[in-house]
Backbone as numpy.savetxt, mean C-alpha at the origin, in Angstrom:
# Nx Ny Nz CAx CAy CAz Cx Cy Cz
-44.78 9.39 -42.81 -44.82 8.14 -42.42 -43.62 8.11 -41.17
-44.23 7.73 -40.37 -43.45 7.61 -39.09 -43.31 5.82 -38.90
-41.81 5.77 -38.17 -41.57 4.73 -37.83 -41.72 4.30 -36.49
-41.86 2.85 -36.16 -42.34 2.56 -34.75 -41.16 2.54 -33.65
-39.81 2.73 -34.18 -38.76 2.82 -33.48 -37.92 4.07 -33.56
-38.55 4.85 -33.09 -37.79 6.22 -32.74 -36.72 6.50 -31.90
-35.75 7.38 -32.41 -34.73 7.78 -31.66 -34.77 7.87 -30.33
-34.05 6.62 -29.38 -34.59 6.67 -27.99 -33.31 7.06 -27.27
-32.04 7.75 -27.88 -31.11 8.03 -27.50 -31.12 8.91 -26.36
-30.66 9.09 -25.03 -30.89 10.10 -24.17 -30.31 11.26 -24.56
-30.67 12.54 -24.71 -30.22 13.61 -24.68 -29.99 14.63 -23.32
-28.94 15.42 -23.33 -28.60 16.07 -22.21 -29.43 16.67 -21.74
-29.99 16.65 -20.48 -31.06 17.26 -19.71 -32.32 16.36 -19.63
-32.53 15.13 -20.24 -33.22 13.84 -20.12 -32.68 13.34 -18.71
-34.04 12.81 -18.15 -33.48 12.11 -16.86 -32.70 10.84 -17.16
-32.92 10.27 -17.95 -32.30 9.01 -18.45 -30.98 9.25 -18.56
-30.75 10.75 -19.30 -29.22 10.77 -19.43 -28.58 10.97 -18.40
-29.13 11.88 -16.89 -28.83 12.04 -16.13 -28.36 10.97 -15.26
-29.31 9.87 -15.43 -29.01 8.47 -14.66 -27.75 7.63 -14.99
-27.37 7.91 -16.66 -26.44 7.29 -16.99 -25.03 7.82 -16.75
-25.26 9.33 -16.39 -23.86 10.38 -16.15 -23.62 9.75 -14.81
-24.58 9.63 -14.12 -24.46 9.18 -12.44 -23.87 7.72 -12.37
-24.37 7.09 -13.19 -23.48 5.60 -13.31 -22.12 5.49 -13.83
-21.97 6.30 -14.85 -20.71 6.66 -15.30 -19.88 7.01 -14.53
-20.26 8.10 -13.79 -19.55 8.93 -12.45 -18.99 7.77 -11.41
-20.21 6.81 -11.19 -19.93 6.06 -9.91 -18.85 5.02 -10.25
-18.82 4.94 -11.69 -17.77 3.59 -12.23 -16.58 4.34 -12.28
-16.60 5.46 -12.89 -15.22 6.31 -12.75 -14.50 6.48 -11.27
-15.55 6.77 -10.48 -14.87 6.77 -9.20 -14.24 5.57 -8.53
-14.99 4.37 -9.10 -14.56 2.96 -8.62 -13.13 2.89 -9.11
-13.21 3.16 -10.67 -11.91 2.85 -11.54 -10.62 3.47 -10.47
-11.23 4.80 -10.07 -9.82 5.62 -9.92 -9.62 5.03 -8.31
-10.21 4.58 -7.58 -9.86 3.88 -6.37 -9.15 2.58 -6.37
-9.05 2.24 -7.52 -8.43 0.69 -7.41 -7.02 0.69 -8.12
-6.38 -0.28 -7.62 -4.78 -0.18 -8.36 -4.93 -1.65 -9.46
-4.02 -1.40 -10.33 -3.83 -2.63 -11.09 -2.19 -3.09 -11.08
-1.82 -3.65 -10.34 -0.38 -4.30 -10.15 0.11 -4.78 -11.12
-0.67 -5.58 -11.56 -0.38 -6.67 -12.84 0.90 -7.53 -12.33
1.63 -7.94 -13.18 2.83 -8.74 -12.67 3.59 -8.45 -11.14
3.41 -7.21 -10.92 3.93 -6.72 -9.71 3.57 -7.28 -8.22
2.21 -7.70 -8.63 1.51 -8.45 -7.37 1.96 -9.52 -7.04
2.71 -10.67 -7.94 3.42 -11.56 -7.97 4.69 -11.33 -6.80
5.37 -10.32 -7.32 6.73 -9.92 -6.63 6.07 -9.17 -5.29
5.00 -8.55 -5.08 4.79 -8.25 -3.79 4.21 -9.29 -2.91
3.59 -10.37 -3.32 3.07 -11.34 -2.72 4.53 -12.32 -2.41
5.45 -12.35 -3.05 6.63 -13.21 -2.64 7.54 -12.22 -1.36
7.42 -11.08 -1.57 7.80 -10.30 -0.48 7.09 -10.56 1.00
6.09 -10.54 0.87 5.36 -10.76 1.85 5.44 -12.24 2.45
5.59 -13.01 1.82 5.94 -14.45 1.84 7.14 -14.55 2.62
8.45 -13.78 2.11 9.88 -13.64 2.89 9.39 -13.28 4.15
8.80 -12.03 4.02 8.64 -11.12 5.52 8.22 -12.33 6.41
6.89 -13.26 6.08 6.79 -13.92 7.26 7.67 -15.10 7.63
8.33 -15.42 6.60 9.33 -16.37 7.03 10.44 -15.83 7.77
10.80 -14.53 7.59 11.73 -13.89 8.53 11.38 -13.83 10.05
10.03 -13.95 10.14 10.03 -14.09 11.65 9.83 -15.32 12.32
10.03 -16.41 11.50 10.88 -17.94 11.97 12.14 -17.55 12.32
13.04 -16.93 11.74 14.17 -16.97 11.82 14.93 -16.32 12.81
16.07 -16.57 13.51 16.36 -15.66 14.65 16.87 -14.12 14.28
16.44 -13.21 15.08 16.71 -11.45 14.73 17.75 -11.43 15.67
18.04 -11.94 16.60 19.14 -11.78 17.59 19.36 -12.82 18.48
20.53 -13.54 18.26 20.97 -14.66 19.23 20.03 -15.78 18.84
18.89 -16.03 20.15 18.24 -17.12 20.06 16.69 -16.53 19.90
16.52 -15.51 20.08 15.22 -14.56 19.70 15.11 -14.46 18.33
13.65 -15.38 17.68 13.53 -15.00 16.43 12.32 -14.18 16.39
11.53 -13.97 15.35 10.67 -12.63 14.79 9.52 -12.88 15.86
9.08 -14.21 16.23 7.73 -14.24 16.87 8.17 -13.81 18.43
9.44 -14.34 18.62 9.90 -13.87 20.05 9.91 -12.20 20.32
10.33 -11.78 19.39 10.40 -10.10 19.46 9.02 -9.59 19.53
8.18 -10.23 18.61 6.68 -9.68 18.77 6.28 -9.61 19.86
6.23 -10.86 20.56 5.78 -11.22 21.70 6.47 -10.72 22.82
7.60 -10.24 22.73 8.54 -9.91 23.92 8.68 -10.84 24.88
8.97 -12.10 24.59 8.94 -12.95 25.63 10.46 -13.10 26.25
10.63 -14.39 26.92 11.80 -14.57 27.69 13.31 -14.50 27.19
12.94 -14.98 25.90 14.23 -14.98 24.79 14.60 -13.61 24.40
13.43 -12.79 23.88 13.70 -11.74 23.71 14.12 -10.78 24.75
13.83 -11.17 26.09 14.34 -10.18 27.21 15.61 -10.59 27.22
16.20 -11.84 27.27 17.44 -12.26 27.73 18.56 -11.80 26.70
18.24 -11.53 25.45 18.74 -11.04 24.15 18.87 -9.53 24.42
17.85 -8.59 25.37 18.24 -7.44 25.32 17.61 -6.69 24.33
16.67 -7.29 23.59 15.73 -6.68 22.71 15.36 -5.13 22.56
16.08 -4.32 21.96 15.45 -3.08 21.72 14.31 -2.35 21.49
13.81 -1.43 21.55 12.75 -0.93 21.20 12.55 -0.63 19.66
13.55 -0.26 19.23 13.38 -0.27 17.43 13.32 -1.78 16.96
13.67 -2.68 17.44 13.72 -4.11 16.88 12.13 -4.55 17.35
11.55 -4.33 18.23 10.21 -4.43 18.69 9.40 -3.76 17.62
9.64 -2.28 17.58 8.61 -1.51 16.58 8.72 -2.13 15.22
10.18 -2.43 14.80 10.04 -2.81 13.20 9.39 -4.04 13.23
9.28 -5.20 14.27 8.68 -6.27 13.55 7.27 -6.06 13.84
6.67 -5.23 14.63 5.31 -4.92 14.91 5.04 -4.13 13.41
5.56 -3.29 12.85 5.11 -2.68 11.69 5.43 -3.81 10.56
6.22 -4.42 10.54 6.46 -5.32 9.50 5.08 -6.43 9.23
4.69 -6.73 10.49 3.31 -7.94 10.82 2.22 -6.87 10.33
1.98 -5.82 10.98 0.94 -4.81 10.49 0.95 -4.53 9.04
1.96 -3.71 8.42 1.79 -3.00 7.40 2.55 -3.71 6.18
3.65 -4.37 6.60 4.43 -5.04 5.38 3.58 -6.66 4.91
3.04 -7.27 6.09 2.34 -8.30 5.88 0.76 -8.12 5.83
0.35 -7.44 6.89 -1.28 -7.32 7.23 -1.76 -6.33 5.75
-1.35 -4.99 5.71 -2.01 -4.27 4.75 -1.58 -4.50 3.48
-0.44 -5.27 3.32 0.09 -5.55 1.83 -0.98 -6.83 1.25
-1.23 -7.67 2.12 -2.00 -8.79 1.75 -3.66 -8.27 1.39
-4.14 -7.31 2.70 -5.32 -6.59 2.05 -5.29 -5.72 0.79
-3.97 -4.93 0.44 -4.41 -4.34 -0.75 -4.27 -5.17 -1.93
-3.45 -6.32 -1.94 -3.29 -7.07 -3.07 -4.87 -7.71 -3.15
-5.51 -8.39 -2.27 -6.80 -8.98 -2.25 -7.67 -7.85 -2.63
-7.98 -6.67 -2.34 -9.13 -6.21 -2.71 -8.40 -5.04 -3.69
-7.17 -4.98 -3.96 -6.76 -3.84 -4.82 -7.15 -2.36 -4.81
-7.53 -2.03 -3.63 -7.89 -0.81 -3.06 -6.57 0.00 -2.85
-6.55 1.25 -3.65 -5.68 2.42 -3.65 -5.28 2.79 -2.49
-6.18 3.22 -1.47 -5.83 3.57 -0.16 -5.20 2.73 0.63
-5.60 1.28 0.48 -4.72 0.31 1.13 -3.37 -0.09 0.80
-3.11 0.38 -0.55 -2.01 0.23 -0.79 -1.16 1.49 -0.67
-1.56 2.63 -0.62 -0.87 3.81 0.11 -0.56 3.32 1.65
-1.19 3.09 2.43 -1.29 2.78 3.85 0.05 1.52 3.93
-0.18 0.33 3.02 0.99 -0.25 3.15 2.34 0.42 2.73
2.23 1.03 1.80 3.45 1.85 1.54 4.21 2.66 2.54
3.19 3.39 2.93 3.75 4.42 4.36 4.08 3.44 5.32
3.44 2.43 5.56 4.11 1.82 6.81 5.23 0.93 6.79
5.29 0.44 5.33 6.64 -0.16 5.20 7.73 0.69 4.94
7.39 1.80 4.43 8.73 3.19 4.46 9.11 3.13 6.12
8.20 3.46 6.65 8.57 3.54 8.04 9.30 2.27 8.82
8.80 1.22 8.37 9.18 -0.05 8.97 10.89 -0.20 8.27
10.98 0.33 7.02 12.25 0.56 6.46 13.30 1.00 7.25
12.87 2.29 7.81 13.63 3.12 8.44 13.91 2.63 10.01
12.81 1.81 10.37 13.08 1.36 12.07 13.91 0.04 11.72
13.94 -0.78 10.66 14.87 -1.65 10.52 16.08 -1.40 10.43
16.72 -0.23 9.42 17.87 0.26 9.69 18.41 0.59 11.26
17.32 1.03 11.94 17.59 1.65 13.33 17.71 0.28 14.44
17.20 -0.78 13.92 17.03 -2.12 14.62 18.45 -2.96 14.39
18.83 -2.75 13.26 20.29 -3.34 12.78 21.53 -2.41 13.59
21.18 -1.45 13.62 22.28 -0.39 14.16 22.14 -0.56 15.77
21.13 -0.59 16.12 21.08 -0.78 17.76 21.40 -2.16 18.16
21.38 -3.19 17.27 22.33 -4.63 17.73 23.86 -4.35 17.54
24.20 -3.57 16.52 25.61 -3.41 16.27 26.23 -2.49 17.31
25.42 -1.79 17.91 26.26 -0.75 18.73 26.09 -1.14 20.20
26.17 -2.52 20.64 25.69 -2.70 22.34 26.87 -2.23 22.81
26.62 -1.79 23.99 27.81 -1.24 24.81 28.62 -2.52 25.45
30.16 -2.26 25.88 30.71 -3.29 26.71 29.99 -3.93 27.57
30.35 -4.80 27.79 29.87 -5.42 29.32 28.63 -6.24 29.04
27.84 -5.66 28.02 26.50 -6.82 27.30 26.98 -7.96 26.63
26.64 -8.82 27.24 26.74 -10.41 26.49 25.83 -10.87 25.73
25.63 -10.06 24.55 24.27 -10.33 24.05 24.87 -10.49 22.25
23.89 -11.07 21.52 24.40 -11.05 19.93 24.03 -10.04 19.24
24.60 -9.98 18.32 24.35 -8.93 17.36 23.20 -9.35 16.24
22.98 -8.90 15.25 21.87 -8.94 14.62 22.14 -10.20 13.77
21.16 -10.98 13.16 21.07 -12.18 12.82 20.39 -12.07 11.52
20.39 -13.11 11.13 19.89 -13.50 9.69 18.64 -12.86 9.37
17.55 -13.33 10.20 16.17 -13.05 10.22 16.10 -11.56 9.97
16.84 -10.66 11.04 16.64 -9.25 11.02 17.15 -8.79 9.68
18.20 -9.20 9.35 18.75 -8.57 8.06 17.97 -8.84 6.98
17.37 -10.29 6.58 16.86 -10.72 5.71 15.23 -9.70 5.41
14.91 -9.82 6.67 13.63 -8.84 6.70 13.48 -7.57 6.55
14.79 -6.89 6.96 14.91 -5.34 6.45 15.11 -5.28 5.05
15.96 -6.26 4.64 15.78 -6.06 2.73 14.62 -6.25 2.16
13.84 -7.27 2.84 12.56 -7.67 2.38 11.86 -6.33 2.23
11.83 -5.66 3.42 10.65 -4.66 3.74 11.33 -3.33 2.62
12.66 -3.29 2.64 12.63 -2.05 1.66 12.28 -2.54 0.29
12.57 -3.66 -0.29 12.01 -4.22 -1.50 10.94 -3.95 -1.43
9.87 -4.25 -0.60 8.35 -4.20 -0.55 7.91 -2.71 -0.82
8.90 -2.10 0.04 8.45 -0.38 -0.18 8.55 0.11 -1.46
9.68 -0.48 -2.10 10.11 0.10 -3.55 8.65 -0.51 -4.66
8.36 -1.75 -4.37 7.68 -2.19 -5.25 6.11 -1.55 -4.88
5.60 -1.25 -3.88 4.41 -0.63 -3.40 4.65 1.01 -4.09
5.71 1.97 -3.73 5.93 2.94 -4.47 5.17 2.46 -5.84
6.03 1.84 -6.64 5.66 1.49 -8.21 4.49 1.28 -8.29
3.95 0.62 -7.59 2.27 0.24 -7.88 1.45 1.46 -7.55
1.41 2.37 -6.54 0.74 3.22 -6.31 0.81 4.49 -7.09
2.21 4.67 -7.50 2.30 5.96 -8.40 2.04 5.71 -10.00
2.05 4.33 -10.43 1.63 3.96 -11.79 -0.06 4.17 -11.81
-0.31 5.02 -12.89 -1.63 5.25 -12.98 -2.17 4.39 -14.35
-3.46 3.97 -14.18 -3.60 2.81 -15.32 -4.05 4.20 -16.59
-4.00 3.54 -17.80 -4.64 4.63 -19.01 -6.06 4.77 -18.74
-6.88 3.90 -18.03 -8.43 4.10 -18.09 -8.18 5.60 -16.86
-7.49 5.50 -15.54 -7.54 6.55 -14.84 -6.98 7.91 -15.31
-5.92 7.77 -16.03 -5.68 8.90 -16.88 -6.64 9.44 -17.60
-7.36 8.83 -18.61 -8.35 9.36 -19.36 -9.36 10.32 -18.36
-9.90 9.19 -17.60 -10.99 9.84 -16.66 -10.67 11.05 -16.00
-9.32 11.09 -15.65 -9.03 12.42 -14.58 -9.25 13.40 -15.77
-8.64 13.15 -16.96 -8.57 14.57 -18.15 -10.04 14.75 -18.63
-11.10 13.66 -18.63 -12.50 14.07 -18.77 -12.97 14.87 -17.77
-12.59 14.52 -16.48 -13.04 15.28 -15.13 -12.25 16.89 -15.14
-11.42 16.96 -15.82 -10.65 18.36 -15.81 -11.71 19.16 -17.08
-11.55 18.62 -18.01 -12.55 18.97 -19.33 -14.07 19.47 -18.69
-14.57 18.49 -18.17 -15.91 18.58 -17.52 -15.98 19.96 -16.78
-15.11 20.00 -15.72 -14.97 21.29 -14.74 -14.53 22.57 -15.55
-13.81 22.55 -16.30 -13.66 23.59 -17.14 -14.91 24.08 -17.92
-15.46 23.32 -18.52 -16.75 23.89 -19.10 -17.82 24.15 -18.39
-17.71 23.44 -17.11 -18.67 23.96 -16.17 -18.74 25.29 -15.63
-17.19 25.64 -15.29 -16.79 26.79 -14.62 -16.93 28.02 -16.25
-16.76 27.70 -17.24 -17.12 28.37 -18.57 -18.75 28.85 -18.53
-19.45 27.78 -18.20 -20.95 28.16 -18.42 -21.38 29.06 -17.10
-20.83 28.73 -16.08 -20.81 29.41 -15.11 -20.79 31.04 -15.19
-19.44 31.34 -15.53 -18.88 32.80 -15.77 -19.96 33.46 -17.02
-20.66 32.61 -17.80 -21.49 33.31 -18.95 -22.99 33.16 -18.25
-23.46 32.65 -16.95 -24.60 32.88 -16.45 -24.44 33.80 -15.62
-23.50 34.05 -14.91 -23.09 34.71 -13.81 -23.85 36.36 -13.97
-23.42 36.86 -15.23 -23.61 38.28 -15.54 -25.03 38.35 -16.04
C-alpha cells in the first residue's frame, strides 16, 4: 500500500536541494554584509546631529563651520589653516554623510568607510586645534572656538561607536561563519580522498 504523499524532502544531489543551498548561501552572504547597531544606532545618530550642529558654531573667530567648508571671506580673514579645512570636509563626508548612509542601509562596508573616515577626521581635528593654538606672533587671529572643539570631541566619540558597531558580530553571522568553515573543511577532505 503506497501513500499519496511520498517524502518529497530534497536530498543532497537533487536539483531542488542545490536550489535551496544557493538560496541559503545568498541569504547568508546578505546577513554577513549587514550590521546590527541596536541601541548604538541612536547614539551614532545623535553624534551625527551634534556634528551637523557644530558646523553652525564658530570654529575660529567669526568663521563658523560652513565658512570653513566654503573657505569664504570670513575663513580667509581668520587665516584658517589646511588642517581645519580638511577636518571640516572629513566631518561632512564621513562623519555625517557615510554615517547616515550606514545607519539607513545597515551595510557593513559603509560602516567601515564611516569608521575609517571618522578616524582620520579625529586626527585632523587634533591638528586643527593645534594649528589654531600655535599661531605665530604678529598674526591677530582667534584661537580655536567652541564649534571646532565640540566637533573634534564629537567625531572622536563617533569613531569609538562606529568601531564598536563594526567589530561586533551578531550570533547569526558567527554561526554562519562557523558553518562555512565546517563546509570548507569537509569539501577539502572529500577532495583529498578523490584525488588519489
